[in-house]
C-alpha positions in Angstrom: 134.1 56.8 103.2 132.1 55.0 100.7 131.6 55.1 96.9 127.8 54.1 95.9 127.4 53.4 92.1 123.9 54.1 90.7 124.5 53.7 87.1 125.1 56.3 84.6 125.1 59.4 87.1 123.2 60.7 90.2 120.8 63.5 89.8 119.5 64.0 93.5 120.2 62.5 97.0 118.5 62.9 100.3 118.9 61.1 103.8 116.9 60.6 106.7 117.6 59.7 110.4 114.4 57.6 111.5 114.4 56.2 114.8 117.8 53.7 115.2 117.8 53.5 111.4 119.7 55.8 108.7 118.2 55.6 105.2 119.7 57.5 101.9 118.0 57.7 98.4 120.0 58.8 95.3 118.4 59.3 91.9 120.3 57.4 89.4 119.9 55.2 86.4 118.6 51.7 86.3 121.0 48.6 85.7 120.6 48.4 81.9 123.4 50.3 79.9 121.4 53.2 78.3 119.3 54.1 80.8 118.9 58.0 81.3 120.1 59.7 84.8 117.2 60.1 87.0 115.4 57.2 85.7 115.6 55.2 88.9 115.5 56.2 92.5 117.9 53.8 94.7 117.1 53.4 98.2 119.9 52.2 101.0 119.8 51.5 104.6 122.8 52.0 107.0 124.4 49.0 108.3 126.2 49.8 111.5 129.9 48.6 111.6 130.4 45.4 113.4 132.8 42.1 113.4 131.1 40.0 110.6 131.8 37.7 107.4 130.0 39.5 104.6 128.9 37.4 101.9 126.0 39.3 100.2 125.8 39.2 96.5 125.0 42.3 94.7 125.7 44.7 97.7 127.2 47.8 97.4 130.9 47.7 98.3 131.1 44.2 98.6 133.6 42.5 101.3 134.3 39.0 101.8 136.2 36.9 103.9 136.6 35.8 107.4 134.7 37.6 110.1 136.6 41.0 110.6 135.5 44.5 111.5 133.4 45.9 109.2 132.9 49.9 109.2 129.3 51.2 108.9 128.0 51.9 105.5 125.1 52.0 103.3 125.2 48.4 102.4 121.5 47.2 102.3 119.9 47.6 99.2 116.0 48.2 99.3 113.6 48.3 96.7 113.8 50.9 94.3 111.4 53.4 92.6 111.0 53.7 89.0 111.1 57.6 88.1 111.7 59.9 84.9 114.3 62.5 84.8 114.2 62.6 88.6 115.9 66.0 89.4 115.0 66.1 93.0 114.3 64.1 96.0 113.2 64.4 99.6 113.1 61.7 102.4 111.1 62.6 105.5 108.9 61.1 108.4 105.3 62.3 108.7 102.5 61.5 111.3 99.1 60.4 111.0 96.1 61.8 112.6 96.4 58.8 115.3 100.0 59.5 116.1 101.6 56.7 113.6 104.7 58.1 111.9 105.9 56.6 108.6 108.6 57.2 106.0 107.8 59.3 102.9 109.4 59.8 99.5 108.8 62.7 97.3 110.4 62.5 93.9 110.7 65.8 91.5 110.5 64.1 87.7 111.4 67.0 85.7 110.1 65.5 82.6 107.6 62.9 81.2 107.9 61.5 77.5 109.9 64.2 76.2 107.8 66.9 77.8 108.7 69.2 80.7 105.1 68.7 81.9 106.1 66.1 84.7 104.9 65.1 88.0 106.0 64.7 91.7 105.5 61.5 92.9 104.2 61.0 96.9 105.4 57.6 98.1 105.0 56.1 101.5 107.3 53.1 103.1 105.4 50.1 104.2 106.3 46.6 105.3 102.6 45.1 104.6 101.3 46.7 101.5 103.6 45.8 98.9 102.3 44.6 95.5 104.3 41.5 95.1 104.4 38.7 98.0 108.3 38.5 97.1 108.8 42.2 98.3 108.4 42.4 102.1 109.4 46.2 102.1 108.7 48.8 99.5 107.5 52.3 98.9 103.9 52.6 97.4 102.2 55.5 95.6 100.2 57.8 97.7 99.6 60.6 95.3 100.8 62.1 92.3 101.2 66.2 91.6 101.2 68.2 88.3 104.7 69.9 87.8 106.6 71.8 84.9 110.2 70.9 85.0 110.3 70.1 88.4 113.8 70.9 90.1 113.4 69.8 93.7 110.5 69.2 96.7 110.6 70.8 100.0 108.4 69.4 102.9 107.8 71.4 105.8 105.1 71.9 108.7 103.3 75.1 109.9 102.6 75.3 113.8 99.1 76.5 114.7 99.0 80.2 116.2 99.3 81.1 119.8 100.5 77.5 121.4 97.0 76.1 120.3 96.9 72.3 120.4 95.6 72.0 116.8 97.9 69.7 114.9 100.6 71.3 112.8 99.6 71.7 108.7 101.7 69.6 106.5 102.9 71.4 103.2 104.9 70.6 100.3 106.8 73.3 97.9 107.7 72.2 94.4 110.1 74.1 92.7 109.4 74.3 88.9 112.1 75.6 86.6 111.2 74.9 82.9 108.0 75.2 81.0 108.4 73.9 77.4 109.3 70.5 75.7 112.7 68.9 75.4 113.7 70.7 72.2 113.0 74.1 73.1 114.9 75.4 76.1 114.0 79.1 75.7 114.8 81.5 78.2 111.2 82.6 78.1 110.1 79.3 79.5 111.8 79.7 82.5 109.2 82.1 84.1 106.9 79.6 85.3 104.8 79.4 88.9 106.0 77.1 91.4 103.4 75.5 94.0 102.9 75.1 97.4 100.7 72.1 98.5 98.8 71.0 101.5 99.0 67.4 102.0 97.7 64.7 104.0 100.3 62.1 103.3 98.6 59.0 104.5 95.0 59.7 102.7 96.9 61.1 99.6 94.6 64.3 99.8 96.3 67.2 98.0 95.1 70.8 97.9 96.9 73.7 95.9 97.4 76.5 98.8 99.5 79.1 96.5 101.1 79.4 93.4 104.5 81.4 93.6 105.7 83.2 90.3 109.2 82.0 90.0 111.9 82.1 87.3 114.2 78.9 86.7 113.3 78.1 90.5 116.1 75.8 91.9 115.0 74.9 95.3 112.6 75.9 98.4 114.1 76.3 102.0 111.7 76.6 104.9 112.2 77.6 108.4 110.4 78.1 111.5 111.7 81.0 113.7 110.3 81.1 117.2 110.9 83.9 120.3 111.7 81.5 122.8 109.7 83.6 125.5 107.0 82.2 127.6 104.4 83.4 125.2 106.4 81.9 122.2 105.5 83.2 118.9 106.6 81.5 115.7 107.1 82.6 112.3 107.3 80.7 109.0 109.6 81.9 106.4 110.4 80.2 102.9 113.1 81.0 100.6 113.1 80.1 96.8 116.4 80.3 94.7 115.7 81.4 91.4 118.5 80.4 89.0 117.7 82.5 85.8 115.0 84.6 84.4 114.2 85.5 80.3 117.3 87.0 79.9 119.8 84.8 81.4 121.2 83.8 84.9 120.7 87.1 86.7 117.3 86.7 88.4 116.0 87.7 91.9 115.6 85.2 94.6 112.8 85.8 97.2 111.9 85.1 100.9 108.1 84.8 101.7 106.5 84.9 105.5 103.4 83.1 106.0 100.8 85.5 107.0 97.5 84.0 109.0 94.3 84.9 107.4 91.8 87.4 109.2 89.2 84.8 109.8 91.0 81.6 110.2 94.7 80.2 109.9 93.5 78.5 106.7 92.9 81.5 105.0 96.5 82.6 105.0 99.2 82.8 102.5 102.9 83.6 101.8 103.8 87.4 101.2 107.0 88.4 99.8 109.1 90.3 102.5 112.6 90.4 100.6 113.8 90.4 97.3 117.6 90.0 96.4 119.7 90.1 93.1 121.4 86.6 92.6 122.9 85.0 89.7 122.6 81.5 88.9 121.1 80.7 92.6 120.9 77.1 93.5 120.0 77.4 97.2 118.9 79.7 99.9 119.9 78.1 103.3 118.8 79.5 106.7 121.9 78.8 109.1 122.5 80.3 112.6 125.3 80.3 115.4 125.4 81.8 119.0 125.6 85.2 117.4 122.7 85.3 115.1 120.6 84.0 112.2 122.0 84.2 108.6 121.2 83.4 105.0 123.4 81.5 102.8 123.1 81.9 99.2 124.6 79.6 96.9 125.4 80.9 93.2 126.7 78.9 90.2 127.0 81.5 87.7 130.3 82.1 85.9 132.4 84.5 88.1 129.5 84.6 90.6 130.0 81.3 91.6 130.3 81.0 95.2 128.4 81.3 98.8 127.2 84.7 100.2 126.2 85.1 103.9 123.6 87.8 104.7 122.2 88.6 108.2 118.6 87.5 108.7 117.3 90.1 111.2 115.9 92.8 109.1 114.0 90.6 106.6 110.5 91.8 108.0 109.8 95.2 107.1 108.9 97.1 110.7 106.4 99.8 110.9 107.1 103.4 111.0 104.4 104.9 113.6 103.7 108.6 113.2 101.1 110.0 115.5 100.0 113.7 115.0 98.7 115.1 118.2 98.5 118.2 120.4 101.2 118.5 123.3 99.0 120.6 125.2 95.2 120.3 125.9 93.1 123.1 127.3 89.7 122.4 129.2 88.0 123.0 125.9 90.5 120.9 123.6 89.4 117.2 122.0 91.9 114.5 122.4 92.9 113.6 118.9 95.4 111.0 118.1 95.9 110.4 114.6 98.4 107.7 113.3 96.8 107.4 109.9 100.1 108.5 108.5 102.3 105.6 109.9 104.3 103.8 107.2 105.4 100.3 106.0 102.0 98.8 105.8 102.7 97.6 102.6 99.8 99.6 101.2 97.3 97.4 103.8 95.7 98.3 106.8 97.9 97.5 109.9 96.4 94.4 111.4 97.3 94.7 115.2 96.8 98.5 116.5 97.0 98.6 120.3 96.9 101.9 122.5 98.3 101.6 126.0 98.2 103.9 129.1 101.6 104.1 130.8 101.2 107.0 133.0 98.6 109.5 134.2 98.2 112.2 137.0 98.2 110.2 140.2 97.8 107.1 138.4 94.1 107.9 137.4 92.7 106.1 134.5 90.2 108.6 133.2 87.1 107.8 131.2 88.4 109.6 128.1 91.9 107.4 128.5 89.4 104.3 128.3 88.0 105.4 125.0 91.6 105.2 123.7 93.1 102.1 125.0 89.6 100.3 123.9 89.8 101.4 120.6 91.7 99.4 117.7 91.7 102.4 115.1 95.0 104.2 114.1 92.7 107.6 114.5 91.0 108.1 118.0 89.1 111.0 118.7 87.2 112.1 122.0 85.2 115.1 121.8 85.8 118.2 124.1 82.3 118.8 124.9 79.7 116.8 126.5 76.9 118.5 124.9 74.6 115.5 123.3 77.4 112.7 124.4 78.0 110.4 127.3 80.1 112.0 129.9 82.6 109.2 129.4 83.3 110.0 126.0 84.4 113.7 126.6 87.8 114.6 127.5 87.1 118.1 128.3 85.4 117.0 131.4 86.7 113.5 132.1 90.4 114.2 131.6 92.0 115.5 134.6 95.0 118.1 134.5 98.3 116.7 134.5 100.9 114.7 132.0 100.0 111.7 130.1 101.9 109.2 128.0 100.5 106.4 126.0 102.0 103.7 123.9 100.9 102.9 120.3 102.0 99.5 119.0 101.5 98.5 115.2 101.8 95.4 113.7 101.8 95.1 109.6 100.6 92.5 107.2 103.9 90.4 107.8 104.3 90.6 111.4 106.5 93.5 112.0 106.0 95.3 115.1 106.8 98.7 116.1 106.0 100.9 119.3 106.0 104.7 119.8 105.3 106.7 123.0 102.8 110.0 123.0 103.2 112.7 125.7 100.7 115.3 126.1 99.4 117.5 129.3 96.3 118.6 130.1 96.1 122.1 131.5 93.6 124.8 133.3 94.2 127.4 130.4 92.6 127.6 127.4 95.5 127.0 125.1 95.5 126.7 121.3 96.3 123.7 119.3 99.8 123.3 118.3 101.2 120.0 116.3 104.3 119.3 114.1 103.2 117.0 111.4 105.3 114.0 111.1 107.5 112.0 113.4 108.9 113.1 116.8 112.5 112.4 115.6 113.7 113.4 112.0 117.0 112.5 109.9 118.2 115.2 107.8 121.2 116.3 105.8 123.3 119.4 106.0 123.1 119.4 102.0 119.5 119.1 101.7 116.5 121.5 102.4 114.3 120.6 105.4 110.5 121.6 105.6 108.4 121.2 108.6 104.8 121.7 108.4 103.1 123.0 111.8 99.3 122.8 112.5 97.5 124.9 114.7 93.7 125.7 115.8 92.2 128.1 118.3 90.9 127.1 121.7 87.3 126.2 121.6 86.5 127.7 125.2 84.0 130.5 125.6 85.7 133.3 126.8 89.3 132.4 125.2 91.0 135.2 123.2 89.6 135.9 120.1 93.0 137.3 119.0 94.5 135.7 115.8 96.8 132.8 116.3 100.4 133.7 116.3 102.8 130.6 115.0 106.6 130.7 116.0 109.6 128.6 115.4 112.6 128.1 117.6 115.7 126.1 117.4 118.2 125.1 119.7 121.0 125.1 119.5 120.8 128.2 117.2 122.4 127.6 113.8 124.4 130.6 112.0 122.1 132.3 109.6 118.9 131.6 111.5 118.3 135.4 111.2 117.7 134.8 107.6 114.8 132.2 108.3 111.1 133.2 108.3 110.3 131.9 111.9 106.7 133.3 112.2 104.9 131.2 109.7 103.0 127.9 109.8 105.6 126.1 108.0 109.4 126.1 108.4 111.8 126.1 105.6 115.5 125.5 106.5 117.8 125.8 103.7 120.5 123.7 102.8 123.8 124.1 104.6 122.1 125.8 107.8 122.3 122.7 109.8 125.7 121.5 110.8 126.5 117.9 110.3 126.9 115.7 113.2 124.7 118.1 115.2 121.2 117.3 117.1 118.7 120.2 117.2 115.3 120.6 118.9 112.9 122.4 116.6 109.8 124.0 118.5 106.5 125.3 117.2 105.0 127.7 119.5 101.2 128.9 119.0 99.9 132.0 120.7 96.5 133.2 121.0 96.3 136.2 123.5 98.1 135.2 126.7 97.9 131.5 126.1 100.2 129.4 124.3 101.3 125.7 123.4 104.3 124.2 122.0 105.2 120.9 120.2 108.9 120.1 119.4 111.0 117.5 117.3 114.5 116.4 117.3 116.5 116.8 114.1 119.4 114.6 113.7 121.8 115.8 111.1 123.9 113.1 109.4 126.6 113.3 106.5 125.4 113.0 103.0 127.3 110.7 100.4 129.4 112.3 97.8 127.6 112.9 94.5 129.3 111.2 91.7 129.2 112.7 88.4 130.9 111.5 85.1 131.6 114.4 82.6 129.5 113.4 79.3 127.6 110.6 80.9 127.3 107.0 79.4 128.3 106.9 75.8 128.7 104.4 73.2 132.3 104.3 71.8 134.0 102.8 68.7 137.2 100.6 69.8 139.3 101.7 67.0 142.6 99.7 66.6 145.5 101.7 68.2 143.2 104.5 69.1 143.9 107.1 71.8 142.8 106.3 75.3 139.5 107.2 76.4 139.3 109.7 79.5 136.5 109.0 82.0 136.3 112.3 84.0 135.0 112.2 87.3 136.1 115.5 88.4 132.5 117.2 88.5 131.7 115.0 91.5 131.2 116.9 94.7 130.4 116.6 98.5 126.7 118.2 98.6 127.4 119.0 102.5 130.5 121.2 102.0 130.4 125.1 101.4 133.0 127.8 101.4 136.5 126.8 101.8 135.4 123.2 102.6 134.1 122.9 98.9 137.6 122.8 97.7 138.8 119.8 99.7 139.5 117.4 97.4 137.6 114.2 97.0 139.3 110.6 97.0 138.6 108.5 93.9 138.4 104.8 93.7 137.6 103.3 90.3 135.5 99.7 90.0 135.1 98.0 86.7 132.4 95.4 85.7 131.7 93.4 82.5 128.3 92.1 81.3 129.2 88.5 81.0 127.5 85.5 79.4 127.9 81.5 80.3 127.0 79.8 76.9 123.8 81.8 75.7 122.7 82.7 79.0 123.1 86.5 80.3 125.0 86.3 83.8 124.9 89.8 84.3 127.4 92.4 85.5 130.6 91.0 87.2 133.6 92.7 88.6 136.8 92.8 86.6 140.2 94.2 87.3 140.5 97.8 85.9 144.1 97.2 85.2 143.0 94.9 82.1 141.2 97.7 80.4 143.5 101.0 81.3 146.9 101.5 79.7 150.2 100.1 81.7 150.7 102.1 84.9 147.4 104.1 84.7 146.5 105.2 88.0 143.0 103.8 89.6 142.7 106.3 92.4 142.5 109.7 90.5 139.5 111.6 89.3 140.4 110.8 85.6 140.5 106.9 84.4 142.3 106.5 81.2 140.7 103.5 79.2 142.7 101.8 76.5 140.6 100.8 73.4 142.8 97.4 73.0 142.6 96.8 76.4 138.5 96.9 75.9 138.8 95.2 72.7 140.8 92.2 74.3 138.2 91.9 77.0 135.2 91.9 74.5 136.6 89.0 73.0 136.0 87.1 76.2 132.5 88.3 76.5 
């Protein structure tokens, strides 16, 4: 469509559609010969197509002649901005506290005076504050931020929580890539922190919000995900593409999520929710379509160059609620709900803990239940006896007989939410306590031993049986070999190969005290185990002798851990994949796929237990390393 000359080469570009105008900025070089790329940021305004006679001099793609149709192009050249090795630029609009909206330009200067200790220029477009009377429109400097080898700048805005009318907060993410001087591009210099600033673009006030550990950061990308419901809840994510680390181009890029502070939104910070291996990552971009949301990874390292697409839904770790409780309560049993063993809290306390009543006998909301639903703790204990305590805090007196259902909702430090339902019954009989520790639904493998821990306690009622507690386990459907299991102890140990793959079992723990008993059950879903790959001799260091004998890689010790008896002799299917540890120049790219046929003798099988490796093929490929 159009070719725009900006000197010896462009290093960054950005566009902005503002009102009826379209602008473009390109970091290139100044007009004099010998200027370095990125020494000047050129600004252009779009001129719509029309019938006209273009006689401008110094314009871009000059067209002369009689009036004729001239297609729309970036023809109007505005006042340029001096820069220093500009590696990135962002053009955007930002509002003021009074509602005025102006155009801003952020320029990432990767070097200053031969040092990677550069800066980020923040400039505002004005038509009345230009320093020279001859210039009617220009960018003026608002603020200068320190940087080290800055590669890009990303402006984004954070909306207030809960539909608040508070103004959005303005942030600027600066991707720093290299800390050192021009003569020393050492790999160790690429591990340098990038920065998140909060900026008042009109006053120029800048506050460092957070330093982000990065490795050769190329670019930040921000996205705001909203629920789209009546009570709309939004989540701010920030992705950083790390291009390289201290060893080479194989690094880990990261996704962060904004987590509000406990006392105020201003105390929040970005927390890591996902770390993914990348190789020479240039950009992580959030994209979406009618089917969902995705993360696009652009890589530029050797054989890894290309674009990868990942689903975006599972970025936030979801809590795993685990509640220990008794399924049956007698008249003298306390109501104890213990969710302190719940998982995926990131080693922190859960921020949102909500207990809700789903159902109760005759719809009655007993005082003991009020204690539970008014609690924000993962552990709720309501005493069984009212001696010395208010009646409203006693389950034995204030909890009617019947079936109850409660729901627990947990929210972790990054906003992941999960719910679980608790069912229990209140009986008139003095029953003992029976609990199976852990989750109500358990995933198991046939090839692995399973251990379930039972918790039991006698009834506290006066006049209750003084007989010893008698535990008993039952499994339905009954697996083969159940007679060999010790089912009358507090712990149940199920040896491997007892359960059948693809079957769902119900395991019940019953505690009997005299004539009274109570039972707790869990479901066991048995899924197939992956085969165990084994290589005879393991990893080894070899010598590539010229015309040497082929090296045999023997995977025949591999086995299926679920297979027993005759099934253990069922042959496995094999597929070999090969990788080389590549370099790009002096930078280590990491392991990349390579055809195994390049390393094997002609006609060698690639789908059998033994792979034959040719020393000559290995040596030939090593020369390409």
